[in-house]
C-alpha positions as CSV (number, residue, x, y, z in Angstrom):
1,M,0.0,0.0,0.0
2,T,1.4,3.4,-1.0
3,F,1.1,6.5,1.1
4,E,-1.4,7.9,-1.4
5,Q,-3.5,4.7,-1.1
6,L,-3.3,4.8,2.7
7,E,-4.5,8.5,2.7
8,R,-7.4,7.7,0.5
9,E,-8.3,4.5,2.3
10,T,-8.4,6.3,5.6
11,D,-10.6,9.0,4.1
12,R,-13.1,6.5,2.9
13,L,-13.1,4.6,6.2
14,A,-13.5,7.8,8.2
15,R,-16.4,8.8,6.0
16,G,-17.9,5.4,6.6
17,L,-17.6,5.8,10.4
18,I,-19.1,9.3,10.3
19,D,-22.0,8.1,8.1
20,M,-22.8,5.3,10.5
21,G,-23.1,7.8,13.3
22,V,-19.7,7.9,14.9
23,R,-19.0,11.4,16.3
24,P,-16.0,13.1,17.9
25,G,-15.4,11.7,21.4
26,H,-17.1,8.4,20.7
27,R,-14.9,5.6,22.2
28,M,-14.3,2.9,19.6
29,V,-12.4,-0.3,20.6
30,L,-10.0,-1.6,18.0
31,F,-9.4,-5.3,18.2
32,V,-7.5,-6.0,14.9
33,P,-4.2,-7.8,14.6
34,P,-1.1,-6.0,13.0
35,S,-2.0,-5.5,9.4
36,L,-2.7,-2.9,6.7
37,E,-6.2,-2.7,8.1
38,F,-5.0,-2.0,11.6
39,I,-3.0,1.0,10.4
40,A,-5.7,2.3,8.1
41,L,-8.4,2.0,10.8
42,T,-6.4,3.7,13.4
43,F,-5.9,6.8,11.2
44,A,-9.5,6.7,10.1
45,L,-10.6,6.8,13.7
46,F,-8.4,9.8,14.3
47,K,-9.8,11.5,11.2
48,S,-13.4,10.9,12.3
49,G,-12.6,12.5,15.7
50,A,-13.4,9.2,17.5
51,V,-11.2,8.0,20.4
52,A,-9.4,4.8,19.5
53,V,-9.4,2.4,22.5
54,L,-6.4,-0.1,22.4
55,I,-6.4,-3.1,24.8
56,D,-3.8,-5.8,24.7
57,P,-5.7,-9.1,24.3
58,G,-2.8,-11.0,25.7
59,M,-3.8,-9.8,29.2
60,G,-6.6,-12.5,29.2
61,I,-10.3,-12.2,28.6
62,K,-11.1,-11.4,32.3
63,N,-8.8,-8.4,32.3
64,V,-9.9,-7.4,28.8
65,F,-13.6,-7.2,30.0
66,R,-12.5,-5.3,33.1
67,C,-10.9,-2.7,30.8
68,L,-14.0,-2.6,28.5
69,K,-16.3,-2.0,31.5
70,Q,-14.0,0.8,32.6
71,V,-14.1,2.5,29.2
72,D,-17.8,1.7,28.3
73,P,-17.2,1.8,24.5
74,D,-19.6,3.2,21.9
75,G,-18.6,0.6,19.4
76,M,-16.0,-2.0,18.3
77,V,-14.0,-2.4,15.2
78,A,-12.8,-6.0,15.5
79,I,-12.3,-9.4,14.1
80,P,-15.2,-11.9,14.2
81,L,-13.9,-13.7,17.4
82,A,-14.0,-10.4,19.3
83,H,-17.5,-9.7,18.1
84,A,-18.7,-13.1,19.1
85,A,-17.3,-12.5,22.6
86,R,-19.1,-9.1,22.6
87,M,-22.4,-10.8,21.9
88,L,-21.8,-13.5,24.5
89,F,-21.0,-10.9,27.2
90,S,-23.2,-8.1,25.9
91,A,-23.9,-6.8,29.4
92,K,-20.2,-5.9,29.7
93,V,-20.5,-3.5,26.7
94,P,-24.1,-2.3,26.8
95,H,-23.5,0.9,24.7
96,A,-21.4,-0.7,21.8
97,R,-23.8,0.2,18.9
98,F,-21.3,1.2,16.2
99,N,-19.7,-2.1,15.1
100,V,-17.5,-3.1,12.2
101,T,-16.3,-6.6,11.4
102,V,-12.8,-6.9,9.9
103,G,-11.7,-10.2,8.2
104,N,-13.6,-13.4,7.2
105,R,-17.3,-12.8,7.3
106,R,-19.8,-11.2,9.6
107,W,-22.3,-13.5,11.3
108,F,-25.3,-12.7,13.4
109,W,-24.1,-9.5,15.2
110,G,-24.9,-6.9,12.6
111,G,-23.0,-3.8,11.8
112,L,-20.8,-3.2,8.8
113,T,-17.9,-5.1,7.3
114,Y,-14.6,-3.5,6.5
115,S,-15.4,-3.4,2.7
116,E,-18.9,-1.9,3.5
117,L,-17.3,0.8,5.6
118,L,-15.0,1.7,2.7
119,G,-18.0,2.5,0.6
120,G,-17.6,3.8,-2.9
121,E,-14.9,5.8,-4.8
122,W,-12.7,8.2,-3.0
123,T,-13.6,11.9,-2.7
124,P,-11.9,14.4,-0.4
125,L,-13.0,14.1,3.2
126,D,-14.6,17.0,5.0
127,A,-13.3,15.8,8.4
128,P,-14.2,17.3,11.8
129,R,-11.8,19.9,13.1
130,I,-9.5,18.4,15.7
131,Q,-7.7,20.4,18.3
132,S,-4.4,19.4,19.9
133,N,-6.0,18.9,23.3
134,D,-8.8,16.7,22.0
135,P,-8.8,13.1,23.1
136,A,-7.2,10.8,20.5
137,A,-6.9,7.4,22.1
138,I,-7.1,5.4,25.3
139,I,-4.2,3.0,25.5
140,F,-4.3,0.5,28.4
141,T,-1.1,-0.3,30.3
142,S,0.1,-3.9,30.3
143,G,-1.0,-4.4,33.9
144,S,2.5,-5.8,34.8
145,T,2.6,-3.9,38.2
146,G,-1.1,-3.8,39.0
147,P,-4.5,-3.6,37.3
148,A,-4.3,-2.3,33.7
149,K,-5.3,1.4,33.4
150,G,-6.5,3.4,30.4
151,V,-4.1,6.2,29.6
152,L,-5.8,9.1,27.8
153,Y,-3.8,10.5,24.9
154,E,-4.5,13.8,23.2
155,H,-3.8,14.5,19.5
156,G,-1.0,16.9,20.5
157,M,0.7,14.3,22.6
158,F,1.0,12.0,19.6
159,A,2.3,14.9,17.4
160,A,5.0,15.6,20.0
161,Q,6.0,12.0,20.1
162,V,6.4,11.9,16.4
163,D,8.6,15.0,16.4
164,D,10.7,13.8,19.3
165,I,11.4,10.3,17.9
166,R,12.1,11.6,14.4
167,D,14.4,14.4,15.4
168,F,16.3,12.5,18.1
169,Y,17.2,9.5,15.9
170,D,17.4,11.5,12.7
171,I,14.8,9.3,11.0
172,Q,14.4,10.2,7.4
173,P,11.4,9.8,5.0
174,G,12.0,6.8,2.8
175,E,13.5,4.6,5.4
176,I,12.1,1.1,5.9
177,D,11.1,-0.1,9.3
178,L,10.1,-3.5,10.7
179,P,8.0,-2.9,13.9
180,G,7.8,-5.8,16.4
181,F,5.3,-3.7,18.3
182,P,2.2,-2.8,16.3
183,L,1.8,0.8,17.5
184,F,5.2,1.8,16.1
185,A,3.8,1.3,12.6
186,L,1.6,4.4,13.2
187,F,4.7,6.5,13.9
188,N,6.2,5.3,10.7
189,S,3.3,6.5,8.6
190,A,3.5,9.9,10.3
191,M,7.2,10.1,9.5
192,G,7.1,9.0,5.9
193,V,8.7,5.7,6.7
194,T,7.7,2.4,5.1
195,T,6.4,-0.3,7.4
196,V,7.1,-4.0,6.8
197,I,4.7,-5.9,9.1
198,P,6.6,-8.9,10.5
199,D,5.2,-12.5,10.5
200,M,5.0,-12.9,14.3
201,D,2.6,-13.0,17.2
202,P,3.1,-9.5,18.7
203,S,1.8,-10.8,22.1
204,R,4.6,-13.4,22.2
205,P,7.8,-11.6,21.1
206,A,10.0,-14.0,23.1
207,K,8.7,-16.8,20.8
208,V,9.5,-15.0,17.5
209,D,10.9,-17.1,14.7
210,P,14.3,-15.4,14.0
211,K,14.4,-16.8,10.4
212,K,11.1,-15.0,9.5
213,I,12.4,-11.7,11.0
214,I,15.7,-12.0,9.0
215,E,13.9,-13.0,5.8
216,A,11.6,-9.9,6.1
217,V,14.6,-7.6,6.7
218,E,16.6,-9.0,3.8
219,D,13.7,-9.2,1.3
220,H,12.6,-5.6,1.9
221,G,15.9,-3.9,2.7
222,V,14.8,-2.9,6.2
223,T,16.9,-0.1,7.6
224,Q,15.3,0.2,11.0
225,A,13.6,-2.2,13.4
226,F,11.7,-1.7,16.6
227,G,10.9,-4.3,19.2
228,S,11.1,-5.8,22.7
229,P,14.5,-6.9,24.0
230,A,13.0,-10.4,23.9
231,I,12.9,-10.2,20.1
232,W,16.6,-9.1,19.8
233,N,17.7,-11.7,22.3
234,V,16.3,-14.4,20.0
235,V,17.3,-12.9,16.7
236,S,20.8,-11.9,17.8
237,R,21.5,-15.3,19.4
238,Y,20.4,-17.1,16.2
239,C,22.5,-14.8,13.9
240,V,25.6,-15.2,16.0
241,E,25.2,-19.0,16.1
242,Q,24.7,-19.1,12.3
243,G,27.3,-16.4,11.4
244,I,24.6,-14.2,9.8
245,K,25.2,-10.4,9.2
246,I,22.4,-8.0,8.3
247,P,23.9,-5.3,6.1
248,T,20.9,-3.1,5.5
249,L,20.0,-2.7,9.2
250,K,21.3,0.7,10.5
251,R,19.2,1.4,13.5
252,V,17.4,-0.9,16.0
253,L,15.2,0.5,18.8
254,S,14.4,-1.7,21.8
255,A,12.1,-0.7,24.6
256,G,9.9,-2.3,27.3
257,A,12.6,-3.1,29.8
258,P,16.4,-2.7,30.1
259,V,18.2,-4.4,27.3
260,P,20.8,-6.9,28.7
261,V,24.3,-5.9,27.8
262,R,24.9,-9.3,26.3
263,V,22.1,-8.7,23.8
264,I,23.6,-5.3,22.8
265,E,27.0,-7.0,22.3
266,R,25.5,-9.7,20.1
267,M,23.5,-7.2,18.0
268,H,26.8,-5.4,17.2
269,E,28.1,-8.7,15.9
270,V,25.0,-8.8,13.6
271,F,25.4,-5.3,12.2
272,D,27.5,-5.0,9.1
273,S,28.2,-1.3,9.3
274,D,30.3,0.9,11.7
275,D,27.4,3.4,11.7
276,A,24.7,0.8,12.8
277,D,23.6,0.8,16.4
278,I,20.9,-0.4,18.8
279,H,19.2,2.3,20.9
280,T,17.2,1.8,24.1
281,P,14.6,4.6,24.6
282,Y,13.2,4.8,28.1
283,G,9.6,5.7,28.9
284,A,6.2,4.3,29.7
285,T,2.7,4.2,28.3
286,E,2.0,7.4,30.3
287,S,5.2,9.1,29.1
288,L,7.1,8.2,26.0
289,P,9.9,9.0,25.1
290,V,11.9,10.3,28.1
291,A,15.5,9.4,27.5
292,S,17.7,7.2,25.3
293,I,21.2,5.7,25.1
294,S,23.0,4.0,22.2
295,G,24.5,0.6,22.4
296,R,28.0,1.9,21.6
297,E,27.8,4.2,24.6
298,V,26.6,1.4,26.8
299,M,29.5,-0.9,25.7
300,A,32.1,1.8,26.0
301,E,31.1,3.6,29.1
302,T,28.2,2.2,31.2
303,A,28.1,-1.6,30.9
304,A,31.0,-2.0,33.4
305,L,29.2,0.0,35.9
306,T,25.9,-1.9,35.3
307,R,27.7,-5.1,36.0
308,T,28.8,-3.9,39.5
309,G,25.3,-2.9,40.5
310,R,25.0,0.8,39.5
311,G,21.8,0.3,37.6
312,T,21.0,0.6,33.9
313,C,21.9,3.9,32.2
314,V,19.0,5.1,30.0
315,G,20.9,8.1,28.7
316,E,20.2,11.7,27.9
317,L,16.8,13.3,27.9
318,F,14.7,14.1,24.9
319,A,14.1,17.7,24.0
320,G,11.3,19.2,26.0
321,I,11.4,16.6,28.7
322,T,12.2,17.6,32.3
323,V,13.1,15.0,34.9
324,R,13.6,15.2,38.6
325,I,14.6,12.7,41.2
326,I,12.7,13.0,44.4
327,G,12.5,11.2,47.8
328,I,10.7,7.8,47.5
329,S,7.1,7.9,48.7
330,Y,4.3,5.3,48.5
331,D,1.6,7.9,49.1
332,P,0.0,10.6,46.9
333,I,1.9,13.9,46.7
334,E,-0.5,16.8,46.7
335,S,2.0,19.5,45.5
336,I,5.5,19.5,44.0
337,A,6.4,21.7,47.0
338,D,5.9,18.6,49.1
339,A,8.5,16.6,47.2
340,Q,12.1,16.6,48.2
341,E,14.5,16.8,45.1
342,L,17.6,14.7,45.5
343,P,21.1,15.5,44.3
344,P,23.0,13.6,41.5
345,G,24.1,10.1,42.5
346,E,21.3,9.6,45.1
347,I,18.6,7.0,44.1
348,G,15.0,8.3,44.3
349,E,11.7,8.3,42.5
350,I,11.7,9.5,38.8
351,I,9.2,12.1,37.9
352,V,8.8,13.7,34.4
353,Q,7.2,16.7,32.8
354,G,6.7,17.6,29.1
355,P,4.5,17.6,26.0
356,V,4.5,13.8,25.7
357,V,3.4,13.3,29.3
358,T,-0.3,12.2,29.6
359,R,-2.6,14.0,32.0
360,Q,-4.8,11.3,33.4
361,Y,-6.0,7.7,33.5
362,Y,-9.5,7.5,32.0
363,R,-12.2,7.4,34.6
364,R,-9.7,6.5,37.3
365,P,-9.4,9.5,39.6
366,E,-7.6,7.7,42.5
367,P,-4.8,6.2,40.3
368,T,-4.5,9.6,38.6
369,R,-4.1,11.3,41.9
370,A,-1.5,8.8,43.0
371,A,0.5,9.2,39.7
372,K,0.3,13.0,39.2
373,I,1.9,15.8,41.2
374,P,0.2,19.2,40.8
375,D,2.6,22.1,40.0
376,G,0.6,25.3,39.6
377,D,-1.1,25.0,36.2
378,E,1.2,22.1,35.3
379,F,1.8,18.6,36.7
380,W,4.5,16.0,37.0
381,H,4.0,12.3,36.3
382,R,5.5,9.7,38.7
383,M,7.0,7.0,36.5
384,G,6.8,4.4,39.2
385,D,10.5,3.8,38.7
386,V,13.5,4.6,40.8
387,G,16.9,5.9,39.6
388,Y,19.3,8.8,39.7
389,F,21.3,11.3,37.6
390,D,25.1,10.8,37.3
391,D,27.6,13.6,37.3
392,R,27.2,14.0,33.5
393,G,23.4,14.5,33.7
394,R,22.6,11.0,32.4
395,L,19.6,9.2,33.8
396,W,20.0,5.8,35.4
397,F,17.2,3.2,36.1
398,C,17.4,1.0,39.2
399,G,14.0,-0.8,39.0
400,R,10.3,-0.3,39.8
401,K,9.4,1.4,43.0
402,A,6.8,-1.3,43.8
403,H,9.6,-3.9,43.6
404,I,12.0,-2.3,46.2
405,V,12.9,-4.8,48.9
406,E,12.7,-3.1,52.2
407,T,15.0,-4.9,54.8
408,P,16.1,-4.0,58.3
409,A,19.4,-3.0,56.8
410,G,17.9,-0.7,54.2
411,R,16.4,-0.7,50.7
412,M,17.5,-3.1,47.9
413,F,16.9,-2.1,44.3
414,T,16.1,-5.0,41.9
415,V,18.0,-3.9,38.8
416,C,21.1,-3.1,40.8
417,C,21.1,-6.4,42.8
418,E,20.1,-8.7,40.0
419,A,23.1,-7.5,37.8
420,I,25.5,-9.1,40.3
421,F,24.0,-12.6,39.8
422,N,23.4,-12.2,36.0
423,E,27.2,-12.1,35.6
424,D,27.4,-15.8,36.1
425,P,27.3,-17.4,32.6
426,R,24.9,-20.1,33.8
427,V,22.3,-17.4,34.7
428,F,19.8,-16.3,32.0
429,R,18.2,-13.8,34.3
430,S,17.3,-13.3,37.9
431,A,14.7,-11.7,40.1
432,L,15.0,-10.2,43.5
433,V,11.9,-10.4,45.7
434,G,11.1,-9.7,49.3
435,I,9.5,-12.1,51.7
436,G,7.4,-10.7,54.5
437,E,6.2,-7.2,55.3
438,R,8.1,-3.9,54.8
439,P,10.4,-2.8,56.3
440,A,11.5,-6.2,57.6
441,Q,11.6,-8.2,54.4
442,E,13.9,-11.1,53.8
443,P,15.7,-10.8,50.4
444,V,15.5,-13.8,48.1
445,I,17.1,-14.2,44.7
446,I,15.3,-16.3,42.1
447,I,17.5,-17.7,39.3
448,E,16.3,-18.7,35.8
449,P,19.3,-20.7,34.4
450,E,20.4,-20.7,30.8
451,E,18.9,-23.5,28.7
452,G,20.5,-26.8,29.8
453,A,21.9,-25.4,33.0
454,F,18.9,-26.0,35.3
455,P,20.1,-28.0,38.4
456,E,17.9,-31.1,38.3
457,D,19.0,-32.9,41.5
458,E,19.4,-31.7,45.0
459,A,23.2,-31.9,45.1
460,D,23.5,-29.8,41.9
461,R,20.9,-27.3,43.2
462,R,22.7,-26.9,46.5
463,Q,26.1,-26.4,44.8
464,F,24.6,-23.8,42.3
465,A,22.9,-22.0,45.2
466,E,26.1,-21.9,47.3
467,G,27.9,-20.4,44.3
468,M,25.2,-17.7,44.0
469,V,25.4,-16.8,47.7
470,A,29.2,-16.6,47.3
471,L,28.9,-14.4,44.3
472,G,26.4,-12.1,46.1
473,A,28.8,-11.9,49.1
474,E,31.4,-10.1,46.9
475,S,29.2,-7.0,46.7
476,P,27.8,-4.9,49.6
477,L,24.6,-4.6,47.6
478,T,23.9,-8.3,47.8
479,D,25.9,-9.7,50.7
480,S,22.7,-10.0,52.8
481,I,21.1,-12.5,50.3
482,K,21.3,-16.0,51.7
483,T,18.3,-17.6,50.1
484,V,18.4,-18.8,46.4
485,L,15.6,-20.4,44.5
486,F,15.5,-21.7,40.9
487,H,12.7,-21.2,38.4
488,R,12.5,-22.8,34.9
489,S,10.9,-19.7,33.3
490,L,10.3,-16.5,35.2
491,P,6.8,-15.1,34.6
492,V,6.9,-12.0,32.4
493,D,4.5,-9.3,31.1
494,V,2.2,-10.1,28.1
495,R,3.3,-7.1,26.0
496,H,7.1,-7.2,25.8
497,N,7.8,-10.6,27.5
498,V,10.7,-9.1,29.5
499,K,9.2,-7.3,32.5
500,I,9.5,-9.9,35.3
501,A,6.3,-10.3,37.3
502,R,8.0,-10.0,40.7
503,E,4.7,-9.8,42.5
504,K,3.8,-13.3,41.4
505,L,7.3,-14.5,42.2
506,S,7.1,-13.1,45.7
507,V,4.0,-15.3,46.3
508,W,5.7,-18.3,44.6
509,A,8.8,-17.9,46.7
510,T,6.8,-17.7,49.9
511,Q,5.1,-20.9,49.0
512,Q,8.4,-22.6,48.2
513,L,10.0,-21.6,51.4
514,R,7.0,-22.8,53.4
515,A,7.1,-26.1,51.7
516,K,10.8,-26.5,52.5
517,S,10.3,-25.7,56.2
């Protein structure tokens, strides 16, 4: 599909939405897999003035319906399976009257099909006037650290995101991108970048077939790719094992969680150009982008510090973004005057302000109050993360605030502590959790070994655990950890497959220790 065809298709779809009764402000849920139709429908919803509601189906049907109840949609643009579920649970979406079926055939639920929505030949669209502060979308968080919440985006926020990403990475019209996360395809269209939709399940990036990714990149001359660290872990491992280079790839963006240094190093073995690099933008659904660092800077300057427990450097701030580090608090903060700003080098809570920072969670006043700090006519967003600024003004990430382990000896930060254990070549990843109540928690490290390294018998498990305790004893950050557990596959988030579900692991670890005692 060319840009001209996309423009005309979105005009026709938007007119179809308007003709069926969709008006500015109507909330339209979009349940369509990554495809040309997904891209066209999203821009058509924007043009019609409707609010596109995006919910990750990977979070499970129970959580999906909880999100639907919260947003109370006016309609659904969805595949047949989603419409069948809508009819089966119609009480959950009582006001969904504007419905469009995408793909296969429409059955008994009525509404229009995609082709019917397109209507006749193209003519210029007389679209509603949209202001920068008008609502554009409600995008639900992944729910990895609590119930999923709908983040309300305004049109101006999306525009600011496009400008920031394009200018920071010097992305040029005519580039070719392979997005492993569907929403990034929308930025491509706004930047004049070609999108090659990969053959993968976007809800399971860790299960991606590397051969299909490499084939798409080579067949279409892809110059840029975006995706979870889980994707690049799989792809880079396969390429290094097979001796594969990817000469066209100049820029890789990876977000969702810190990218392991070993993945960055392997990706640089895959690149075939001295100018190619992997970049790790930092942000969240509520505020993206905030900061970014290149793989070359990581390998040359920050990786050694990360390995010793200093956290993950997320780099320099994007233009227009202001960040402060404040004292850690688990309570709402009623005014910025009540927050204590910390000096460089001291770990605290990360708060941000800027044009890409969203104002509220949709119909969730209490979570909004907990996450936003009033500052006169402005506000700050609490990222829910902890970190610090170094003496060069770079931002460092030390983990989620909710995952801090509070012990009698003081606070332990997950990303800092886990890095010590991840240095063992037998360890694929690790998770620090606290057992008991704050501030008297017992720290426990849970190890997911590399494939083939899981200790199957009691003697091997005891030897492995003793080695981990000895490794932890070499650092003052982890010398208090005396309990080691092993897990075959740590639970992770449904969106990026890399954020470790430490809340679940804390419950699991408690059960394991009780069983042993």
